[in-house]
C-alpha positions in Angstrom: 8.9 257.3 88.4 11.8 259.8 88.7 9.3 262.6 88.2 7.2 261.3 91.1 10.2 261.3 93.5 11.2 264.7 92.3 7.7 266.0 93.0 7.5 264.6 96.5 11.0 266.0 97.2 9.9 269.4 96.1 6.8 269.1 98.3 9.0 268.2 101.3 11.2 271.2 100.7 8.2 273.4 100.5 7.3 272.7 104.1 8.8 275.3 106.3 11.2 274.8 109.2 9.5 273.6 112.4 7.1 271.4 110.3 6.5 269.1 113.2 4.9 271.9 115.1 3.1 273.0 111.9 1.8 269.5 111.2 -1.7 268.7 112.1 -1.7 265.4 113.8 -4.7 263.0 113.7 -5.2 259.8 115.7 -7.5 257.2 114.4 -8.4 253.6 115.3 -7.3 251.9 112.1 -5.9 252.4 108.6 -7.3 251.1 105.3 -6.1 247.6 104.8 -5.5 248.3 101.2 -3.5 251.4 102.0 -3.8 253.8 99.1 -6.0 251.7 96.8 -9.2 253.8 97.1 -11.3 251.3 95.1 -11.3 248.9 98.0 -13.3 250.7 100.7 -16.2 253.2 100.9 -16.6 254.2 104.5 -14.8 255.5 107.6 -12.3 255.0 109.1 -10.7 253.5 106.0 -11.5 256.5 103.8 -10.1 259.1 106.1 -6.6 259.3 104.5 -8.1 259.1 101.0 -10.1 262.3 101.7 -6.8 264.2 102.0 -5.0 262.5 99.0 -7.8 262.1 96.4 -10.6 264.1 94.8 -14.0 262.6 93.9 -16.0 263.2 90.8 -18.9 264.7 92.9 -19.4 265.3 96.6 -22.3 265.7 99.0 -23.4 269.0 100.4 -24.7 269.4 103.9 -28.3 268.4 102.9 -27.2 265.2 101.2 -27.4 266.5 97.6 -24.8 266.0 94.9 -22.4 269.0 94.7 -19.5 270.0 92.4 -16.1 268.5 92.8 -13.9 267.3 89.9 -17.2 267.4 87.9 -18.6 270.9 87.5 -21.7 270.1 85.6 -23.7 267.1 84.5 -26.8 266.1 82.6 -28.4 263.0 81.2 -28.8 262.7 77.5 -31.1 259.8 77.9 -32.0 257.3 80.7 -28.7 255.4 80.2 -26.3 258.2 79.2 -24.8 260.9 81.4 -22.4 263.7 80.3 -20.1 265.2 82.9 -18.1 268.4 82.4 -14.9 268.3 84.3 -12.9 270.9 86.2 -10.1 272.4 84.2 -6.6 273.3 85.5 -6.5 270.4 88.0 -3.1 268.7 88.4 -2.2 265.4 90.1 0.6 265.3 92.7 3.1 263.8 90.3 2.5 266.6 87.7 0.0 264.7 85.5 -2.8 266.9 84.2 -6.4 265.8 85.2 -8.4 265.1 82.1 -11.3 262.9 81.1 -8.9 260.0 80.5 -8.4 259.8 84.3 -12.1 259.1 84.8 -12.2 256.7 81.8 -9.3 254.7 83.2 -10.9 254.5 86.7 -14.2 253.2 85.3 -12.3 250.8 83.0 -10.5 249.4 86.0 -13.7 248.9 88.0 -15.1 246.9 85.1 -12.0 244.8 84.7 -11.7 241.3 86.2 -9.6 242.6 89.1 -11.7 245.7 89.6 -15.0 243.8 89.9 -13.6 242.2 93.1 -13.2 245.7 94.7 -15.8 247.2 97.1 -16.4 250.2 94.9 -17.3 248.1 92.0 -20.4 247.0 93.9 -21.4 250.6 94.6 -20.9 251.6 91.0 -22.0 248.4 89.3 -24.5 250.3 87.2 -21.7 252.2 85.3 -20.6 249.9 82.4 -18.7 252.3 80.2 -16.9 255.6 80.2 -15.7 257.5 77.1 -13.9 260.8 76.7 -15.8 263.2 74.4 -13.0 265.7 74.7 -10.3 266.5 77.3 -12.9 267.8 79.9 -16.0 265.9 79.0 -16.7 262.3 79.9 -19.7 260.2 79.0 -20.9 257.5 81.3 -23.2 254.7 80.3 -25.3 252.7 82.8 -27.0 249.3 82.5 -30.2 250.6 84.0 -31.9 254.0 84.5 -30.0 255.6 87.3 -31.4 259.1 88.1 -29.3 259.4 91.2 -25.9 258.6 89.6 -24.3 261.8 90.7 -24.9 260.8 94.3 -23.2 257.4 93.8 -20.2 259.0 92.1 -19.2 260.8 95.3 -17.4 257.5 96.1 -15.2 257.6 93.0 -11.8 258.8 94.0 -9.7 259.4 90.9 -6.0 258.2 90.9 -3.3 259.6 88.7 -3.9 257.4 85.6 -0.3 257.0 84.3 1.0 256.2 87.8 -1.7 253.7 88.3 -1.0 252.0 85.0 2.8 252.0 85.6 2.7 250.8 89.2 -0.3 248.6 89.2 -2.8 248.4 92.1 -0.4 247.0 94.7 2.6 249.2 94.2 0.3 252.3 93.7 -1.3 251.5 97.1 2.2 252.0 98.7 2.6 255.5 97.2 -0.9 256.7 96.2 -1.1 259.8 94.0 -4.2 261.9 93.7 -5.1 265.6 93.2 -6.2 266.3 96.7 -4.7 269.0 99.1 -2.1 266.7 100.6 0.4 264.3 99.0 1.9 261.2 100.6 5.5 261.7 101.9 5.6 258.3 103.8 3.0 255.6 104.5 4.2 253.3 107.3 2.4 250.6 109.2 1.2 253.0 112.0 1.8 256.5 110.6 1.0 258.3 107.4 2.9 261.6 106.7 1.3 264.0 104.3 2.6 267.3 103.0 0.6 270.1 101.5 0.4 270.0 97.7 0.9 273.5 96.5 -0.7 273.1 93.1 -4.0 271.6 94.5 -7.2 273.3 93.4 -8.3 272.7 97.0 -5.5 274.5 98.9 -4.3 273.1 102.2 -4.3 275.3 105.2 -1.7 273.3 107.2 1.8 272.6 106.0 1.6 269.0 106.8 -0.7 266.3 108.2 0.3 263.2 110.2 -2.2 260.5 110.7 -1.4 258.0 113.4 -3.0 254.6 114.0 -3.9 254.3 117.7 -6.3 251.4 118.1 -7.1 251.9 121.8 -9.6 254.7 122.6 -7.9 255.5 125.9 -4.6 255.8 124.2 -6.1 258.3 121.7 -7.4 260.4 124.5 -4.0 260.3 126.3 -2.3 261.3 123.0 -4.7 264.3 122.7 -4.1 265.3 126.3 -0.3 265.2 125.8 -0.3 267.1 122.6 0.9 264.1 120.6 -2.2 264.5 118.4 -4.5 267.4 117.7 -7.6 265.5 116.6 -8.7 262.2 118.1 -11.3 260.3 116.1 -13.9 257.8 117.3 -14.0 258.6 121.0 -16.9 258.0 123.4 -19.3 260.3 125.3 -17.4 259.3 128.5 -14.3 260.9 127.1 -15.7 264.5 127.2 -14.2 265.5 130.6 -10.7 264.3 129.5 -11.0 266.2 126.2 -12.1 269.3 128.0 -9.1 269.1 130.4 -6.9 269.1 127.3 -8.5 272.4 126.3 -10.4 270.7 123.5 -14.0 269.9 122.6 -15.8 266.6 122.0 -17.8 267.0 118.8 -20.6 264.6 117.8 -20.9 263.9 114.1 -23.8 262.1 112.4 -22.5 259.3 110.2 -24.2 258.5 106.8 -25.2 255.1 108.0 -28.2 253.5 109.6 -27.6 251.3 112.6 -29.9 248.2 112.8 -29.7 244.6 113.6 -30.2 242.5 110.4 -32.7 239.7 110.6 -32.3 236.5 108.6 -35.9 235.3 108.4 -35.0 232.6 105.9 -33.6 230.5 108.8 -36.0 228.2 110.5 -36.4 230.3 113.6 -39.2 232.4 115.1 -37.9 235.4 113.1 -39.6 233.9 110.0 -42.9 235.4 111.4 -43.1 239.1 110.7 -45.1 239.5 114.0 -42.1 238.4 115.9 -39.9 240.9 114.1 -42.3 243.7 114.7 -42.5 242.6 118.4 -38.7 242.9 118.7 -38.8 246.4 117.4 -41.5 247.3 119.8 -39.6 245.9 122.8 -36.5 248.1 122.5 -36.5 251.6 124.2 -34.3 253.3 121.6 -34.6 256.8 123.1 -33.4 255.6 126.5 -30.3 254.0 124.9 -29.6 257.1 122.8 -29.9 259.3 125.8 -27.9 257.0 128.1 -25.0 256.1 125.8 -24.9 258.8 123.2 -25.9 261.9 125.1 -28.9 262.4 122.8 -26.5 263.1 119.9 -28.7 261.1 117.5 -32.4 260.1 117.2 -34.3 256.8 116.9 -34.8 256.0 113.3 -38.4 256.1 112.0 -37.7 254.1 108.8 -35.0 252.1 107.1 -33.6 255.2 105.7 -31.8 258.4 106.9 -33.1 261.9 106.8 -30.7 262.6 104.0 -31.8 259.5 102.1 -33.6 259.9 98.8 -37.4 259.7 99.3 -37.2 259.9 103.1 -40.7 260.2 104.5 -41.0 262.7 107.4 -44.6 261.4 108.1 -43.5 258.0 109.2 -43.2 257.7 113.0 -41.5 254.3 113.2 -41.8 251.8 116.1 -42.9 253.1 119.5 -41.6 251.6 122.7 -44.5 249.3 123.6 -43.4 246.2 125.4 -47.0 245.1 126.2 -47.9 245.2 122.5 -44.7 243.2 121.9 -45.8 240.5 124.3 -49.2 240.3 122.7 -47.7 239.8 119.2 -45.3 237.2 120.5 -48.2 235.3 122.1 -50.2 235.7 118.9 -47.4 234.1 116.9 -47.3 231.2 119.4 -44.3 232.3 121.4 -46.0 233.3 124.7 -43.1 231.8 126.6 -40.6 233.7 124.5 -37.5 232.1 122.8 -33.7 232.3 122.5 -31.6 233.6 119.7 -28.0 234.5 118.9 -27.1 238.0 117.8 -23.6 238.3 116.3 -21.6 241.4 117.0 -18.4 242.7 115.5 -15.5 243.2 118.0 -14.0 246.7 118.3 -17.0 248.7 117.2 -17.9 250.0 120.7 -21.4 248.4 120.4 -21.2 246.1 123.4 -22.8 248.5 125.9 -25.6 249.3 123.3 -26.4 245.6 122.8 -26.4 244.9 126.5 -29.3 247.4 126.9 -31.0 246.0 123.8 -30.7 242.4 125.2 -32.2 243.6 128.5 -35.2 245.1 126.8 -35.7 242.0 124.7 -35.4 239.8 127.9 -38.2 241.9 129.5 -40.6 240.5 126.8 -39.3 237.0 127.0 -36.7 237.0 124.2 -33.3 235.7 125.5 -30.5 237.1 123.3 -27.1 235.6 123.4 -24.6 238.3 122.3 -21.7 236.6 120.4 -18.9 239.0 119.6 -16.5 237.9 116.8 -13.4 239.5 115.2 -13.8 241.4 111.9 -12.2 238.6 109.9 -14.8 236.1 111.2 -17.6 238.6 110.8 -16.6 239.2 107.1 -16.5 235.4 106.6 -20.0 235.1 108.0 -21.2 237.9 105.7 -19.6 236.3 102.7 -20.7 232.7 103.3 -24.0 233.4 105.0 -23.0 231.0 107.8 -24.2 233.2 110.7 -24.5 231.3 114.0 -27.9 232.9 114.6 -30.7 234.7 112.8 -29.6 238.3 113.7 -26.4 240.3 113.4 -25.2 243.8 114.0 -25.1 245.9 110.9 -25.0 249.4 109.5 -25.4 250.7 105.9 -25.0 253.9 104.0 -28.4 254.7 102.6 -28.1 257.7 100.4 -30.2 255.8 97.8 -31.9 253.0 99.8 -33.6 251.5 96.7 -30.3 250.9 95.2 -28.9 249.5 98.4 -31.9 247.1 98.7 -31.4 246.1 95.1 -27.7 245.4 95.6 -27.6 243.9 99.0 -31.0 242.4 99.9 -32.8 241.5 96.7 -29.9 241.4 94.3 -27.7 238.9 96.1 -27.7 235.2 95.7 -29.6 233.5 98.6 -31.1 236.8 99.7 -32.1 236.8 103.4 -35.1 239.2 103.2 -36.7 240.1 99.9 -40.5 239.9 100.3 -42.5 239.9 97.0 -43.7 243.5 97.7 -40.2 244.8 98.2 -39.0 243.0 95.1 -41.8 244.5 93.0 -41.2 248.0 94.3 -37.4 247.9 93.7 -37.8 246.2 90.3 -40.2 249.0 89.2 -37.8 251.7 90.6 -34.8 250.1 88.9 -36.4 250.8 85.5 -37.7 254.3 86.6 -36.0 257.5 85.6 -38.8 259.7 86.8 -37.5 261.2 90.1 -40.9 261.9 91.5 -42.3 258.4 90.9 -39.1 256.9 92.2 -39.5 258.9 95.4 -43.0 257.6 95.8 -41.8 254.0 95.4 -39.1 254.6 98.0 -41.7 255.9 100.5 -43.9 252.8 99.8 -40.9 250.6 100.5 -40.2 252.4 103.8 -43.8 252.0 104.9 -43.9 248.3 104.0 -40.7 247.6 105.9 -42.4 248.7 109.1 -44.9 245.9 108.6 -42.4 243.3 107.5 -39.1 244.6 109.1 -35.8 243.4 107.7 -34.1 244.1 111.0 -34.3 245.7 114.4 -34.3 249.4 113.5 -32.1 251.6 115.7 -30.8 255.0 114.8 -28.5 257.0 112.5 -24.9 256.3 113.5 -23.1 258.9 115.5 -19.4 259.2 116.3 -17.5 261.5 118.7 -14.2 263.2 117.9 -11.9 265.1 120.3 -10.9 268.3 118.6 -7.8 269.9 120.2 -7.3 273.6 121.0 -4.9 274.1 118.0 -7.4 272.9 115.4 -9.4 275.2 113.1 -11.9 274.5 110.4 -12.9 271.0 111.6 -15.9 270.0 109.5 -17.2 266.6 108.4 -19.8 266.3 105.7 -21.4 262.8 105.4 -18.4 261.1 106.9 -15.8 263.1 104.8 -13.4 265.4 106.6 -13.0 268.6 104.7 -9.2 268.5 104.7 -8.8 271.7 102.7 -10.6 273.6 105.5 -8.5 272.0 108.4 -5.9 274.2 109.9 -3.9 275.1 113.0 -4.0 278.2 115.1 
């Protein structure tokens, strides 16, 4: 522990005078609830600080393929065994050397009783064992053929193993130690102070980074205008003039998540009938909503997958806007007078305006949608218990490998809400399939079938807007991960 304090002290002394001016300041709506325990979350905004502190085993390139990170090469010895060669010369921020033992310890924790409760354990549930073949070779064993394992491992942020074992998850979360370009100087309730780690293999361009929690969008815009922050995350299209007046630029970034409204057709409601679910999809003018509220920064989805998803089918055209056809299908299903339903939304996601337009389109074909917005805690409780007040709820999912997502969240959960026999057959076959070509065929079959028996109201790839101030250089986001080693200041 003395070594950790000495290391952070040295990092603080390495930041030159005038560090406040040299610090790149970021404003974001929320911090990870688990602070520096990177096993707990897998998506923005929770992962933003972790991208500066930790390194992952792999990362995604701009086209959505697995790229080198802490792993520099990999191959499968058989359908259940993967061998990863690791980057040499990497050091953790407390001086520990990075070796295969760090990966082994991370996987061992995820398979422990406590680790299995963490979000990342669900993502990497297929990895059952890790062994060090030598200091820079690790062997991973899976419980099923997983040809896309390198893609999934982009979520595995590696903590310093000795510090993790000495501190335990809770204390480590207060002072997280990784091998990324920035080390934690202080983690307070509303501010995280990071200093450049000089021995990082991904060198920082700024001397320091300060991340501030500013929940209100208007407050983040005001902070950008005043110079209190240099980068304001998660703004809206309407904020563009304000960002421009501050000398900055509003940048749209596509998120690695598909927006849709999940249907629960197992409830005794009209949504049990696939004709009704297709009709709802035909009733919504997605392009108008994208153009009106998102300045055309994304596109209506054509399938329950993203363009970067494995097996994405560019030939599928999705659901057209056809309210007359929607009315015909509703009448054919016996709902010529329409019906009412509750759609549950999550507060604070900026989706209210979107769903007001969706509700108006549904009303035009006779479907009366009551929009019920609930706090995150209540939303999570509904998700956990399945006690939704209606048969539809706002959702978004990362879909790098949609077959795995369907297996884990739709067909693999107890009391699944939507797992038709055809989808179950396709995903079961894919789960035992290591042939990449055949697996892609199965994925495309699944996407096509979902347009006939939709699991939700298909919307678009998520898009977020960031206000980039005039001092910022090297701002780049790849699949929801800020490239902190490229960020700098003029």
